[in-house]
N, C-alpha and C positions, 0 to 999 in steps of 0.2 A: 361869637367869634370876633365880633368887632370890638368887645371889651378887653379880649385877650391881646389883640393887636395894639390897642389903645395903651395898654399898660406898658409895652416895650418902647421906651423912647430910645433914640439913636445915642443918646448919652449914657444911658444905663449899660449898655454893651460895652462900651469904652471903659466905664468905671469898673466893671466886673473883670474885664482883661487886665487893667492896671493892678487891681487887687490881686488877681492870681499871680502876676509877674512879682509884685511885692512880697507876695507870701512865699513864692518861690526862692526869691533872694534872702528872705529871713531864714526859711529852712536850710538853705545852702551855708548861710553864714553859721548858724547854730550847729550843724553838722561839722563843719571845719573847726569852730571853737571847742566842741567836745573831742574831736579828734586830737587837737592840739593839747587838751588838757591831759588826756590819757598818756599821749606821748611823753609829756613832760613829768607826769607821775612816775613813768616807767624810768625815765632818765634819773629822776631824783632818787629812786630806790638803788639803782645801780651805784650813783654817786655816793650815797650814804654807805652801800656795802664796801665800796672802795676806800672811803674815809675810815670806816672801822677797821679794814685790814692795815692801813698805813698807820693808824694809832696804835695798834697792837705792835707792829713793827717799831714804832718809836718807843714804846714802853719797854720793849725787849732790849732795845739799844740803850736805853736809859739804865735798865737794871745791869747790863753788861759793863757800862761805863762806871757805874758804881763801884762794881767788884773790882775792875781794873784799878781804879782810883785807891781802893782799900789795899789791894795787892802792892800798889807803888808805896803807899804809906808803911806797910809792913817790910817793904824791901830797903826803907831807909833805917830800920832798926837792926843794930848789930847782932843782937841775940838770935832773931829770926834768920840771918844770914848764916850764921853758925850752925843752927839747926838743919837748913837747907843743905849746907857743905857736907855735914855729917850724914844726913840721910840720904841725899841723892848721889854724893860723889864719893862717900866713905872716908872723907877727910876728918882727923881728930887732931886734937892739940898736942903737942909734944909731951910725952909722959903718960897719955892716956890710951886706954885700949877700947876699941870698939867692940860691943857685944852684938852678935848676930842672933836673931831669933828665927825660928824655922815656922 
């Protein structure tokens, strides 16, 4: 019994308590770090999904813009305007007759 009490010095209980407190602090810090990492990973996935959606919208708008520019170029051509006038408005040049197909 005397040997058991001789090994316990007053400093060792304080050391053990400090080690437990330090361990608790490290565990809490690591828990917070893991929670933060997973939260950021989820946020990154959501942001990537939004980015891909917006990139699709940009691509669609660029395609539409290209089509509109092509249409503008075609509207500057007199032959195309004549074709549109004949097709859509039924207009023909003087002395010509429009042929209707069923």
